[in-house]
Every structure is written in C-alpha cells, then in structure tokens.
C-alpha positions as a LaTeX table, in Angstrom:
\begin{tabular}{lrrr}
\hline
Residue & $x$ (\AA) & $y$ (\AA) & $z$ (\AA) \\
\hline
Met1 & 132.61 & 108.79 & 131.90 \\
Lys2 & 133.09 & 108.04 & 128.20 \\
Glu3 & 132.09 & 104.40 & 128.67 \\
Asp4 & 128.96 & 105.39 & 130.58 \\
Val5 & 127.90 & 107.82 & 127.86 \\
Leu6 & 128.58 & 105.22 & 125.14 \\
Ala7 & 126.64 & 102.57 & 127.07 \\
Lys8 & 123.70 & 104.96 & 127.44 \\
Ile9 & 123.78 & 105.91 & 123.75 \\
Asn10 & 124.04 & 102.27 & 122.65 \\
Lys11 & 121.13 & 101.35 & 124.91 \\
Glu12 & 119.01 & 104.15 & 123.41 \\
Ile13 & 119.92 & 103.07 & 119.87 \\
Lys14 & 118.90 & 99.49 & 120.68 \\
Ile15 & 115.59 & 100.68 & 122.15 \\
Asp16 & 114.86 & 102.84 & 119.09 \\
Leu17 & 115.70 & 99.98 & 116.72 \\
Asn18 & 113.46 & 97.58 & 118.64 \\
Glu19 & 110.54 & 100.03 & 118.66 \\
Ala20 & 110.95 & 100.74 & 114.95 \\
Ser21 & 111.22 & 97.01 & 114.20 \\
Phe22 & 108.03 & 96.40 & 116.15 \\
Ile23 & 106.22 & 98.93 & 113.96 \\
Ser24 & 107.56 & 97.63 & 110.64 \\
Met25 & 110.68 & 96.76 & 108.63 \\
Lys26 & 110.16 & 99.91 & 106.60 \\
Cys27 & 110.17 & 102.04 & 109.75 \\
Arg28 & 113.32 & 100.33 & 110.99 \\
Asn29 & 115.06 & 100.92 & 107.68 \\
Lys30 & 114.05 & 104.60 & 107.76 \\
Leu31 & 115.53 & 104.84 & 111.23 \\
Leu32 & 118.77 & 103.29 & 110.02 \\
Lys33 & 118.87 & 105.76 & 107.10 \\
Met34 & 118.46 & 108.60 & 109.57 \\
Phe35 & 121.35 & 107.19 & 111.56 \\
Cys36 & 123.45 & 107.05 & 108.40 \\
Glu37 & 122.63 & 110.69 & 107.61 \\
Glu38 & 123.34 & 112.02 & 111.10 \\
Phe39 & 126.57 & 110.11 & 111.61 \\
Ser40 & 127.76 & 110.24 & 107.97 \\
Val41 & 128.22 & 106.50 & 107.73 \\
Asp42 & 127.26 & 104.14 & 104.92 \\
Leu43 & 125.57 & 101.11 & 106.52 \\
Asp44 & 124.31 & 98.15 & 104.49 \\
Ile45 & 120.58 & 98.64 & 105.03 \\
Ser46 & 118.85 & 95.51 & 103.85 \\
Asn47 & 115.84 & 93.67 & 105.12 \\
Tyr48 & 117.76 & 91.60 & 107.64 \\
Gln49 & 115.67 & 89.88 & 110.27 \\
Asn50 & 117.86 & 91.12 & 113.11 \\
Val51 & 120.16 & 94.12 & 113.22 \\
Asp52 & 122.49 & 95.20 & 115.96 \\
Leu53 & 124.06 & 98.65 & 115.91 \\
Lys54 & 126.65 & 99.78 & 118.38 \\
Ile55 & 129.07 & 102.69 & 118.71 \\
Leu56 & 132.51 & 101.55 & 119.82 \\
Asp57 & 135.11 & 103.37 & 121.98 \\
Asp58 & 137.02 & 104.62 & 118.94 \\
Tyr59 & 133.78 & 106.14 & 117.50 \\
Thr60 & 133.41 & 103.49 & 114.84 \\
Phe61 & 130.15 & 101.67 & 114.33 \\
Leu62 & 129.59 & 97.94 & 114.69 \\
Tyr63 & 126.65 & 96.89 & 112.53 \\
Arg64 & 125.88 & 93.18 & 112.03 \\
Glu65 & 129.43 & 92.21 & 113.05 \\
Asp66 & 130.95 & 94.61 & 110.47 \\
Ser67 & 132.85 & 97.73 & 111.40 \\
Tyr68 & 132.03 & 101.07 & 109.72 \\
Thr69 & 133.64 & 104.48 & 110.05 \\
Ser70 & 132.12 & 107.90 & 109.62 \\
Ser71 & 133.15 & 110.02 & 106.63 \\
Glu72 & 133.17 & 112.97 & 109.03 \\
Lys73 & 135.51 & 111.86 & 111.78 \\
Ile74 & 134.05 & 112.09 & 115.26 \\
Ser75 & 136.80 & 113.36 & 117.53 \\
Ser76 & 135.17 & 113.75 & 120.94 \\
Ile77 & 132.39 & 112.42 & 123.11 \\
Asp78 & 130.72 & 115.86 & 123.00 \\
Glu79 & 130.54 & 115.74 & 119.22 \\
Leu80 & 129.11 & 112.23 & 119.43 \\
Glu81 & 126.49 & 113.33 & 121.95 \\
Glu82 & 125.51 & 116.27 & 119.74 \\
Lys83 & 125.05 & 114.02 & 116.69 \\
Phe84 & 123.17 & 111.49 & 118.79 \\
Ser85 & 120.79 & 114.10 & 120.20 \\
Lys86 & 119.91 & 115.21 & 116.65 \\
Phe87 & 119.39 & 111.58 & 115.66 \\
Gln88 & 117.30 & 110.94 & 118.78 \\
Glu89 & 114.98 & 113.85 & 117.98 \\
Arg90 & 114.41 & 112.60 & 114.44 \\
Ala91 & 114.00 & 109.00 & 115.64 \\
Asn92 & 111.43 & 109.96 & 118.27 \\
Thr93 & 109.48 & 111.97 & 115.70 \\
Leu94 & 109.46 & 109.00 & 113.30 \\
Ile95 & 108.46 & 106.47 & 115.95 \\
Lys96 & 105.68 & 108.67 & 117.36 \\
Lys97 & 104.32 & 109.29 & 113.86 \\
Lys98 & 104.34 & 105.60 & 112.95 \\
Glu99 & 103.28 & 104.24 & 116.34 \\
Ile100 & 100.42 & 101.77 & 116.24 \\
Asp101 & 97.33 & 102.88 & 118.16 \\
Phe102 & 95.80 & 99.64 & 119.38 \\
Gln103 & 92.81 & 101.36 & 121.02 \\
Asn104 & 91.58 & 103.07 & 117.86 \\
Lys105 & 92.39 & 99.99 & 115.79 \\
Ser106 & 90.34 & 97.90 & 118.22 \\
Asn107 & 87.43 & 100.35 & 118.01 \\
Trp108 & 87.54 & 100.21 & 114.20 \\
Asn109 & 87.56 & 96.39 & 114.33 \\
Asn110 & 84.56 & 96.41 & 116.69 \\
Ile111 & 82.61 & 98.83 & 114.52 \\
Ser112 & 83.34 & 96.79 & 111.38 \\
Asn113 & 82.26 & 93.68 & 113.31 \\
Leu114 & 78.91 & 95.34 & 114.09 \\
Ile115 & 78.46 & 96.25 & 110.42 \\
Ile116 & 79.24 & 92.66 & 109.35 \\
Ile117 & 76.74 & 91.27 & 111.88 \\
Leu118 & 74.11 & 93.71 & 110.66 \\
Cys119 & 74.71 & 92.68 & 107.01 \\
Ile120 & 74.54 & 88.97 & 107.90 \\
Leu121 & 71.28 & 89.47 & 109.81 \\
Ile122 & 69.75 & 91.47 & 106.95 \\
Gly123 & 70.84 & 88.74 & 104.53 \\
Met124 & 69.35 & 86.00 & 106.71 \\
Ile125 & 66.08 & 87.90 & 107.09 \\
Gly126 & 65.95 & 88.51 & 103.34 \\
Ile127 & 66.52 & 84.85 & 102.55 \\
Gly128 & 63.95 & 83.86 & 105.16 \\
Ile129 & 61.39 & 86.17 & 103.57 \\
Leu130 & 62.16 & 84.69 & 100.13 \\
Val131 & 61.70 & 81.14 & 101.45 \\
Ile132 & 58.42 & 81.99 & 103.14 \\
His133 & 57.27 & 83.81 & 99.99 \\
Ser134 & 58.21 & 80.75 & 97.87 \\
Phe135 & 56.29 & 78.47 & 100.24 \\
Phe136 & 53.13 & 80.57 & 100.10 \\
Met137 & 53.37 & 81.01 & 96.32 \\
Gly138 & 53.42 & 77.24 & 95.92 \\
Asp139 & 57.03 & 77.09 & 94.68 \\
Tyr140 & 57.94 & 74.13 & 96.92 \\
Tyr141 & 60.96 & 73.17 & 94.81 \\
Asn142 & 62.92 & 76.38 & 95.73 \\
Cys143 & 61.79 & 76.15 & 99.33 \\
Leu144 & 62.89 & 72.51 & 99.61 \\
Trp145 & 66.18 & 73.22 & 97.79 \\
Phe146 & 66.96 & 75.97 & 100.28 \\
Ile147 & 66.15 & 73.83 & 103.32 \\
Val148 & 67.96 & 70.69 & 102.10 \\
Phe149 & 71.08 & 72.18 & 100.47 \\
Ile150 & 71.71 & 75.78 & 101.51 \\
Val151 & 70.96 & 75.64 & 105.25 \\
Pro152 & 73.15 & 72.57 & 106.00 \\
Ala153 & 76.02 & 73.99 & 103.92 \\
Val154 & 76.02 & 77.50 & 105.38 \\
Val155 & 74.87 & 77.17 & 108.99 \\
Pro156 & 77.61 & 74.86 & 110.38 \\
Arg157 & 80.37 & 77.01 & 108.88 \\
Met158 & 78.83 & 80.25 & 110.05 \\
Lys159 & 77.73 & 79.07 & 113.48 \\
Asp160 & 81.08 & 79.42 & 115.31 \\
Ser161 & 82.12 & 82.54 & 113.44 \\
Leu162 & 78.79 & 84.21 & 113.98 \\
Ser163 & 78.65 & 83.31 & 117.67 \\
Asn164 & 82.18 & 84.71 & 118.15 \\
Arg165 & 81.17 & 87.89 & 116.34 \\
Phe166 & 78.06 & 88.22 & 118.54 \\
Val167 & 80.12 & 87.80 & 121.72 \\
Gln168 & 82.63 & 90.41 & 120.54 \\
Ala169 & 79.85 & 92.82 & 119.58 \\
Lys170 & 78.11 & 92.27 & 122.92 \\
Arg171 & 81.32 & 93.10 & 124.84 \\
Tyr172 & 81.90 & 96.19 & 122.72 \\
Leu173 & 78.35 & 97.46 & 123.20 \\
Lys174 & 78.55 & 96.82 & 126.97 \\
Ser175 & 81.79 & 98.81 & 127.14 \\
Leu176 & 80.18 & 101.67 & 125.19 \\
Phe177 & 77.19 & 101.82 & 127.53 \\
Lys178 & 79.42 & 101.73 & 130.64 \\
Lys179 & 81.28 & 104.82 & 129.44 \\
\hline
\end{tabular}
C-alpha cells in the first residue's frame, strides 16, 4: 500500500517536472520552489540540465543523488498525501498558466508571415515604379545601377525565403477559407 502510493506520487512528480521543464527552466525552478514550500525542504535549486526528485520510504527526498529531509517531519503516508495534493494543485495551476499554446502561436506566425509578404510586395512594387520612373525621366544611370547591382544581389537571397513564405501563406489562407 505505502509503496504503491509512493510510486504513484513519484510518478506524478516526475511528470510535473518534465512538463515544467518542457515549458522553461524558470517554470521548472518555480515548481521546485513550490515543492520546497509544501514539503518544508531546502533543495539546491540551480539551473541543472536534468533533475530527478523522488520521495523515499522513510519520507526523505532524493534530489540529484543527494538526500534531503523535511524541517517538518512527515510521520505518515496520509500526511504525505495531503502535502502532495496541495503541491499538485499548485503545480497544475502553474503548468496550465504557463502552457504553450501552439495553435495560437502558429496563427500569430502565419499572420506575421502575411504582413511580411505584403511589405515585401509593396517594397518591390515601389522600387519597380522608381525604376520605371527613372527610365522614362532619362536617368539611365540609376536604372542601370538597379538592374546590374541591386537585382542580382537581392533576388537570389530572397528567392527561396520568399517562395517558402508564399507557400506557408497559401496553406494558411486555404485553411482559413475551409473553416
């Protein structure tokens, strides 16, 4: 019974730590601070790449191969479960608040992509108008300079990036119209 409860609690702690680590180091460290507060233990919270936290049979804590004890002695499995449930509530609140929303982030990226494409097209049209204006005004030097130096320098670099942006924008617009 006690071993099953400890195994379940340790599994939940590992899951919470992994989710918090996925979000950010700062989130993981906040989660560890919450753990320290709930269990009255002083863990060495540093920006370690990997952390492993486990509650042992004698209600001590194994953190990065070091053993820690609570300043408020935990005497029973019921007391441990009560402290863990409080910690779990706080941890779930933190993780839900910090959770990354890939759908909205993707929408924002697609909208910013459309804005960038629009700015590039306006810029290209504006430059084209200036070149045509220079040609008709008889300013062949600026027109020739643009064709010989600017176009070969800009177009090859922008070609792949711009085509990828157009494909992404096309997919996004198609998905909008399907909805």
